C-alpha positions as CSV (number, residue, x, y, z in Angstrom):
1,X,21.1,-0.4,-5.6
2,X,21.4,3.4,-5.3
3,X,23.9,5.2,-3.2
4,X,21.2,6.3,-0.8
5,X,20.2,2.7,-0.3
6,X,23.8,1.7,0.1
7,X,24.2,4.2,3.0
8,X,21.1,2.9,4.9
9,X,22.0,0.9,8.0
10,X,19.4,-1.9,8.0
11,X,20.2,-3.4,11.4
12,X,17.0,-3.6,13.3
13,X,14.9,-3.7,10.1
14,X,12.7,-6.7,9.1
15,X,14.1,-8.6,6.0
16,X,11.7,-10.4,3.6
17,X,12.1,-11.9,0.1
18,X,11.0,-9.3,-2.4
19,X,7.4,-10.0,-3.3
20,X,6.5,-11.0,-6.9
21,X,5.2,-8.2,-9.2
22,X,1.7,-7.2,-8.0
23,X,2.0,-9.1,-4.7
24,X,1.7,-7.5,-1.3
25,X,2.9,-8.9,2.0
26,X,2.1,-8.2,5.6
27,X,5.2,-7.1,7.6
28,X,4.1,-6.0,11.1
29,X,2.0,-2.9,10.7
30,X,2.9,-2.5,7.0
31,X,1.6,-3.6,3.6
32,X,4.8,-4.1,1.6
33,X,5.4,-4.6,-2.1
34,X,6.9,-3.0,-5.2
35,X,5.3,-0.3,-7.3
36,X,6.8,0.9,-10.6
37,X,10.0,-0.9,-9.7
38,X,10.4,0.7,-6.2
39,X,9.7,-0.9,-2.9
40,X,7.1,0.6,-0.6
41,X,5.7,0.1,2.9
42,X,2.4,1.7,3.9
43,X,0.0,1.2,6.8
44,X,-2.2,-1.8,6.4
45,X,-5.7,-0.5,7.0
46,X,-7.9,0.8,4.1
47,X,-9.3,4.2,5.0
48,X,-12.7,3.0,3.7
49,X,-13.7,0.2,6.1
50,X,-10.3,-0.8,7.6
51,X,-9.8,-3.9,5.4
52,X,-6.2,-5.3,5.6
53,X,-4.4,-3.9,2.5
54,X,-1.7,-6.6,2.7
55,X,-4.4,-8.9,1.3
56,X,-4.7,-6.6,-1.8
57,X,-2.5,-6.3,-4.9
58,X,-0.6,-3.7,-6.9
59,X,-2.3,-2.9,-10.2
60,X,-0.7,-2.2,-13.6
61,X,-0.6,1.5,-12.8
62,X,1.3,0.9,-9.5
63,X,-1.5,1.6,-7.1
64,X,-2.2,-0.6,-4.1
65,X,-5.7,-1.9,-4.4
66,X,-7.9,-2.9,-1.5
67,X,-9.3,-6.4,-1.9
68,X,-12.7,-5.6,-0.5
69,X,-14.1,-2.6,-2.5
70,X,-11.3,-1.7,-4.8
71,X,-10.1,1.6,-3.3
72,X,-6.7,2.4,-4.9
73,X,-3.8,4.1,-3.1
74,X,-0.7,5.9,-4.4
75,X,2.1,4.0,-2.6
76,X,4.4,7.1,-2.9
77,X,2.3,9.4,-0.8
78,X,-0.4,7.2,0.8
79,X,-3.2,9.1,-0.7
80,X,-6.4,7.4,-2.0
81,X,-6.1,7.7,-5.9
82,X,-9.6,6.3,-6.5
83,X,-12.5,5.8,-4.1
84,X,-14.1,2.5,-3.1
85,X,-16.7,0.7,-5.3
86,X,-19.1,-0.5,-2.6
87,X,-20.0,-0.6,1.0
88,X,-20.2,-3.5,3.5
89,X,-21.0,-6.6,1.5
90,X,-22.2,-4.7,-1.6
91,X,-19.8,-4.1,-4.5
92,X,-21.1,-1.6,-7.0
93,X,-21.9,2.1,-7.5
94,X,-22.4,4.2,-4.4
95,X,-23.1,7.8,-5.6
96,X,-22.1,10.4,-3.1
97,X,-20.7,7.8,-0.6
98,X,-17.6,7.2,-2.6
99,X,-16.9,11.0,-2.8
100,X,-17.4,11.3,0.9
101,X,-14.9,8.5,1.6
102,X,-12.3,10.0,-0.7
103,X,-12.7,13.4,1.0
104,X,-12.1,11.9,4.4
105,X,-9.2,9.8,3.1
106,X,-7.5,13.1,1.9
107,X,-7.3,14.1,5.6
108,X,-6.0,10.8,6.8
109,X,-3.8,9.2,4.1
110,X,-2.0,5.9,4.7
111,X,1.1,6.2,6.8
112,X,4.4,5.7,5.0
113,X,7.1,3.3,6.3
114,X,10.5,2.6,4.8
115,X,11.4,-0.2,2.5
116,X,14.8,-0.6,0.8
117,X,16.1,-3.2,-1.6
118,X,19.2,-5.3,-1.0
119,X,19.7,-7.9,-3.7
120,X,16.5,-10.0,-3.8
121,X,15.4,-8.9,-0.3
122,X,13.5,-5.9,1.0
123,X,14.3,-4.4,4.4
124,X,11.3,-2.8,6.1
125,X,11.0,-0.4,9.0
């Protein structure tokens, strides 16, 4: 636990057991997990087709991956790191469309919440 985490008053925050590596949990409006050893909380709706990101996972590179079309998000800043790989019920190449979605997602990244670690628990706000 860092000094900054030590000083954070977590009264009024939601406490959850820390998710397993790669796992993401829904906590109110947030998708919560751990990326590169650090807890994160980001808004739950994918910028592509609004799929719930709390049903996704954190990949080996620490990005939050949408379960529907594989859009990847940087959990530190909420920006889309890689565009979606499909549309509607189709999963596959979508030339031009993927670039359009990524451009729009730059204007509206995921919102960032706060998550701090206390022992084996995360506190989310």
